[in-house]
C-alpha positions in Angstrom: 113.2 43.6 40.4 111.3 44.8 37.3 107.9 46.1 38.4 106.9 46.9 34.8 104.0 44.7 33.7 101.0 44.6 31.5 97.7 45.2 33.3 94.8 43.2 32.0 91.2 44.2 32.7 87.8 42.6 33.0 86.6 39.1 33.5 88.7 36.4 31.9 85.8 34.6 30.1 87.8 33.7 27.0 86.6 36.6 24.8 88.3 39.8 23.7 86.7 42.8 25.3 87.8 46.2 24.1 89.8 48.2 26.7 89.6 52.0 27.0 92.0 53.9 29.2 90.8 57.3 30.5 93.4 59.6 32.1 91.9 62.2 34.5 88.8 62.0 36.6 87.6 65.6 36.1 84.4 66.6 34.5 85.4 65.3 31.0 86.9 62.0 32.2 83.9 61.1 34.4 81.5 62.0 31.6 83.3 59.7 29.2 83.5 56.9 31.8 79.7 57.1 32.5 78.9 57.1 28.8 81.1 54.1 28.1 79.4 52.1 30.9 76.5 51.7 28.6 78.5 49.5 26.3 80.4 46.2 26.5 83.7 47.9 27.2 86.3 47.6 29.9 87.4 51.0 31.3 90.4 51.9 33.4 90.3 55.3 34.9 93.6 56.7 36.1 94.1 59.8 38.3 96.8 61.1 40.5 94.2 61.9 43.2 91.6 59.6 44.7 88.9 62.2 44.4 87.0 64.2 41.8 87.2 67.9 42.5 84.6 70.6 41.7 87.2 73.2 40.8 84.7 76.1 40.2 84.1 76.2 44.0 87.7 75.6 45.1 88.2 79.3 45.8 85.6 79.0 48.5 87.7 76.5 50.2 90.6 78.9 50.0 88.5 81.7 51.6 87.0 79.5 54.4 83.5 79.4 52.9 83.5 75.6 52.4 85.5 72.6 53.6 87.4 70.4 51.2 84.9 67.5 51.5 82.1 69.8 50.4 83.7 70.2 46.9 85.2 66.7 46.4 84.0 63.1 46.2 85.9 59.8 46.1 86.3 58.6 42.5 85.6 55.0 43.5 82.3 56.0 45.1 81.2 57.9 42.0 81.8 54.9 39.6 81.0 52.1 42.0 77.9 51.2 40.0 79.9 50.8 36.8 80.9 47.2 37.0 83.4 47.3 34.1 85.2 50.4 35.4 88.4 50.1 37.4 90.1 53.0 39.1 93.9 53.3 39.5 95.6 55.9 41.7 98.7 56.5 39.7 100.4 59.0 37.4 101.1 58.7 33.7 104.8 58.9 32.7 104.4 58.4 29.0 102.4 57.0 26.1 103.6 54.6 23.3 101.0 55.4 20.7 102.5 52.8 18.2 102.2 49.9 20.6 99.2 51.5 22.4 100.6 51.3 25.8 100.4 53.8 28.7 103.3 53.8 31.1 102.5 54.6 34.8 104.8 56.0 37.5 104.3 52.8 39.5 106.1 50.9 36.8 102.9 49.3 35.5 101.8 49.5 31.9 98.3 49.7 30.4 97.5 48.4 27.0 94.5 50.1 25.3 92.3 50.0 22.3 91.3 53.6 22.8 92.8 56.3 25.0 91.1 59.4 26.3 93.4 62.1 27.8 91.5 64.4 30.2 94.4 65.6 32.2 93.3 69.2 32.7 95.6 72.1 33.2 97.9 73.7 35.8 99.1 77.2 36.6 101.1 79.2 34.0 103.4 81.9 35.1 104.4 82.8 31.6 107.9 81.7 31.9 108.4 83.1 35.5 108.1 79.8 37.4 110.0 81.3 40.3 106.9 83.4 41.1 105.0 80.3 42.1 106.7 80.2 45.5 105.3 83.6 46.4 102.1 83.7 44.4 100.4 80.3 44.6 97.5 79.5 42.3 94.5 77.3 43.2 94.0 74.1 41.2 93.9 71.4 43.9 92.6 71.0 47.5 96.2 71.3 48.7 96.6 74.6 46.9 93.3 75.9 48.4 94.3 74.9 51.9 97.7 76.5 51.5 96.1 79.8 50.4 93.5 79.6 53.2 96.4 79.2 55.7 98.2 82.2 54.3 95.1 84.5 54.5 94.2 83.5 58.0 97.8 83.6 59.3 98.1 87.1 57.8 95.1 88.2 59.9 96.5 86.6 63.0 100.0 88.2 62.5 98.4 91.6 62.0 96.4 91.2 65.2 99.5 90.1 67.2 101.4 93.0 65.8 98.8 95.6 66.8 100.4 99.0 66.2 104.0 98.0 67.1 105.2 98.1 63.5 102.9 99.9 61.1 104.7 98.7 57.9 104.6 95.0 58.9 101.0 95.3 59.9 100.1 96.9 56.6 101.9 94.2 54.7 100.0 91.5 56.4 96.7 93.3 55.7 97.4 93.8 52.0 96.0 91.0 49.8 96.9 91.0 46.0 95.0 88.9 43.5 96.6 88.7 40.0 94.2 88.0 37.1 90.8 89.5 36.3 89.1 86.4 34.8 86.3 84.5 36.6 88.7 82.9 39.1 90.4 86.2 40.0 87.1 88.1 40.3 85.5 85.5 42.5 88.6 85.2 44.6 88.8 89.0 45.1 85.2 89.2 46.2 85.5 86.2 48.6 88.8 87.5 50.1 87.1 90.9 50.7 84.2 89.4 52.5 86.3 87.0 54.6 88.9 89.6 55.7 86.6 92.5 56.2 83.8 90.7 58.1 86.4 88.7 60.1 88.1 91.9 61.0 84.9 93.4 62.3 83.6 90.3 64.1 86.6 88.4 65.4 89.5 90.7 66.0 90.1 93.5 68.5 92.9 95.4 66.8 91.9 95.1 63.1 89.1 97.0 61.4 87.9 96.8 57.8 89.6 100.1 57.1 92.9 98.4 57.8 92.4 95.8 55.1 93.6 96.4 51.5 92.6 94.1 48.6 94.0 94.7 45.1 92.9 93.0 41.9 95.4 93.3 39.1 94.4 92.7 35.4 96.7 93.3 32.4 93.7 93.8 30.1 91.5 96.8 29.8 88.5 95.2 31.6 87.6 92.3 33.9 85.9 89.1 32.6 87.1 89.7 29.1 84.9 86.8 27.7 81.8 88.4 29.1 79.9 91.3 27.5 81.4 94.7 28.4 78.3 95.8 30.3 78.7 92.8 32.7 82.4 93.5 33.0 81.6 97.0 34.2 79.0 95.6 36.6 81.5 93.2 38.1 84.0 96.0 38.5 81.5 98.2 40.3 80.5 95.3 42.6 84.1 94.7 43.6 84.7 98.3 44.3 81.6 98.4 46.5 83.3 95.6 48.5 86.4 97.8 48.9 88.5 96.0 46.2 91.0 98.2 44.3 90.7 97.2 40.7 93.8 98.0 38.5 93.2 97.5 34.8 95.9 97.7 32.2 98.5 96.8 34.8 101.3 94.3 34.3 103.3 92.4 36.8 107.0 92.7 36.4 108.3 90.8 39.5 107.1 88.8 42.4 109.3 87.9 45.4 109.3 87.8 49.2 108.9 91.6 49.3 105.7 91.7 47.3 104.7 92.3 43.7 106.1 95.0 41.3 103.3 96.4 39.2 104.0 99.1 36.6 107.2 100.0 38.3 105.7 100.2 41.8 106.4 97.7 44.6 103.3 96.7 46.5 104.3 95.0 49.8 102.1 92.1 50.6 102.3 88.9 52.6 99.5 87.2 50.6 99.7 87.2 46.8 97.3 84.9 44.9 97.8 83.9 41.2 94.8 83.6 38.9 96.3 84.9 35.7 96.9 81.9 33.5 96.9 78.2 33.0 98.8 75.7 30.9 97.9 72.3 29.7 99.3 69.0 31.0 102.3 67.3 29.3 100.0 65.2 27.0 101.5 66.7 23.9 105.0 65.7 25.0 103.8 62.1 25.8 102.4 61.8 22.3 105.2 63.7 20.6 102.9 66.1 18.8 103.1 69.9 18.4 100.9 71.7 21.0 99.2 75.0 20.6 100.5 78.1 22.4 98.9 77.1 25.6 100.4 73.6 25.5 97.1 71.9 24.5 96.9 69.0 22.1 95.3 69.9 18.8 92.3 67.7 17.9 90.0 67.3 15.0 86.2 67.4 14.8 85.9 64.1 16.6 88.4 65.1 19.3 90.9 62.7 18.0 94.6 63.5 17.6 95.9 63.3 14.0 98.4 60.5 13.5 97.7 58.9 16.9 95.3 56.1 16.3 92.6 55.7 18.9 93.8 58.6 21.0 91.4 61.4 22.1 91.9 64.6 24.1 89.2 66.5 25.9 88.7 69.4 28.3 91.6 71.6 29.1 94.0 69.1 27.5 92.5 69.7 24.0 92.6 72.6 21.6 89.2 72.2 20.0 87.1 74.5 18.0 83.3 74.8 17.9 81.0 75.0 14.9 81.6 78.7 14.4 85.4 78.2 14.5 85.7 79.7 18.0 87.9 77.9 20.5 85.9 75.7 23.0 86.2 77.3 26.4 87.9 75.5 29.3 84.8 75.2 31.5 83.0 72.2 33.1 80.0 72.0 30.7 82.4 72.0 27.7 84.5 69.2 29.2 81.4 67.1 30.0 80.1 67.5 26.4 83.5 66.5 25.0 83.7 63.5 27.3 80.3 62.2 26.1 81.2 62.8 22.5 84.5 61.0 22.7 82.9 58.0 24.4 80.2 57.8 21.8 82.8 58.0 19.0 84.8 55.2 20.6 81.6 53.1 20.9 80.9 53.7 17.2 84.4 52.8 16.2 83.9 49.5 18.1 80.7 48.9 16.3 78.2 49.5 19.2 76.4 52.4 17.6 76.4 54.8 14.6 79.1 57.4 14.3 78.0 60.7 15.8 78.3 64.0 13.9 81.4 66.0 14.5 81.6 67.6 17.9 79.6 70.8 18.3 79.9 72.7 21.6 76.6 74.0 23.0 77.2 77.1 25.1 74.6 77.4 27.8 75.9 80.6 29.3 78.6 82.2 31.5 78.4 83.0 35.2 80.7 84.6 37.7 80.0 85.7 41.3 81.3 88.7 43.2 80.6 88.1 46.9 77.6 86.8 48.7 74.8 88.4 46.8 76.3 89.7 43.6 77.0 87.9 40.3 76.9 88.4 36.5 75.1 86.1 34.1 75.2 85.9 30.3 72.8 83.5 28.4 73.1 84.7 24.8 71.1 87.9 24.6 69.9 87.5 28.2 72.4 89.4 30.5 71.9 90.6 34.0 73.6 91.0 37.3 72.9 91.5 41.0 71.0 89.3 43.5 69.0 87.4 40.9 72.2 86.5 39.0 73.7 85.3 42.3 70.8 83.0 43.0 71.0 81.6 39.5 74.8 81.1 39.9 74.3 79.4 43.3 71.6 77.1 41.8 73.7 76.1 38.8 76.8 75.3 40.9 74.9 73.2 43.4 73.4 71.3 40.4 76.8 70.5 39.0 78.2 69.2 42.3 78.6 65.4 42.4 76.5 63.7 45.0 73.4 64.6 47.0 75.4 65.0 50.2 77.6 67.7 48.7 74.7 69.6 47.2 72.8 69.6 50.5 75.9 70.7 52.6 76.9 73.4 50.2 73.4 74.8 49.9 73.1 74.8 53.7 76.5 76.5 54.1 75.6 79.2 51.6 72.3 79.9 53.3 73.9 80.1 56.7 76.7 82.3 55.4 74.2 84.6 53.8 72.2 85.3 56.9 75.0 85.3 59.4 78.2 86.4 57.4 79.9 83.5 59.3 82.4 81.3 57.6 82.7 78.1 59.6 85.9 76.7 57.9 88.3 79.3 59.3 90.7 76.6 60.6 94.4 77.1 60.3 95.9 73.6 59.6 99.3 72.4 58.8 101.1 74.9 61.0 104.9 74.4 61.4 107.5 75.5 58.9 104.9 77.4 56.9 104.0 79.6 59.9 107.7 80.6 60.1 107.5 81.7 56.5 104.9 84.3 57.4 107.3 86.2 59.6 107.4 89.9 58.6 110.1 91.4 56.4 112.1 93.4 58.8 112.8 97.1 58.4 116.5 96.3 58.7 116.3 94.6 55.3 114.4 97.6 53.9 117.2 99.9 55.0 119.8 97.5 53.6 118.0 97.9 50.2 117.9 101.7 50.6 114.2 101.8 50.9 111.9 102.5 53.9 108.2 102.8 53.1 106.4 104.0 56.3 102.8 104.1 55.3 99.9 104.5 57.8 97.7 101.5 58.3 94.9 101.4 55.8 96.6 103.8 53.3 98.8 103.1 50.3 101.9 101.0 51.1 103.4 101.2 47.6 106.9 102.5 47.1 109.1 103.1 44.1 111.4 100.2 43.2 115.0 101.0 44.1 117.1 101.7 41.0 119.9 99.3 40.3 
């Protein structure tokens, strides 16, 4: 049976209504959908998930600060007031730009007048895809729950171990974060607070002195897109939390033993990847040459050259601002691009005047380091500390979708601030994954010709055996 079929959209009232397909319900895709709702246009919004995810706070799900429902909302509930918008839970397999048809994994096909690709990005391991098994990144709710499970299981294994095997215990209590951008910095601070306060409050055989957290960055400073003064402030804040910050360090290998950094093996049961991203396969769908990060190159109107009616926005697009600088892959930029693409489509359909070429308006950069530390840059206004953290918290609550999420997240943060308690410390999905957390036995160390007996709380690094 051939399931492939054309999907028609909108009321069949005998007139031809333009059809816009938007792939991806992130910040950019939803902004484009909302803007197009103002015009006489049928919209089909396609996404592989049934929810919109507020990715900037996903690391808090991974560190038990928030629950998944606090940072996500069903797509259908978000667009329910947009009567000409239809939502499809599906995955794009390809685009025929000549016939203007999008092929879906279900076998269905969507014809379009205009197409907006807002498919986001995924992890990049710089050609070392085998590392993903041992160093997961965080891009989805499933990713975040997987990492949360690893962190909490590591604490439980260390508590069960007590002092029976010092090496195993040290391995469970060593947490390595790779990447010193905003995600890595925020993750390192959150892991430090979770593990150290949990160790003091909830466990009998673990103290904060047992826990080791290492942040690895290949560059010479953290938060390279921030001013150097704020990078230093972030580094000092992390070090006050007990995080070891290693700058100018490169990862050579990641496997079940741990991570090799600058020729030294750091044994760790929990490694988190925050070092790079790559764009979706949109360039391959359209048979165009991508940039080095895999993004689709767009013009000043966010259109793709030679692909009539096709736009790319957000992390999918390689766009430049008015000063010739690349548009950053952050939520405000994606929202601005979504609105611009929608307005340009409306103008092409004759509903309004053509807008000026896209110009990104940068309102500032923010990153948090723990429960009352952050760094903020608004042009020449730059500061850090508690005031920056309050501003960071306010901005992130504002960008959340839905009153309920804003209220719950605000209440959670207030409660965490005054009690240090993280209420989402649930280990779910136990089974085969719990077995994967079993320690690396000393017998295997000896088989490799290496035994690294380090005391709890001290360095557990050892030289990589020569081959």
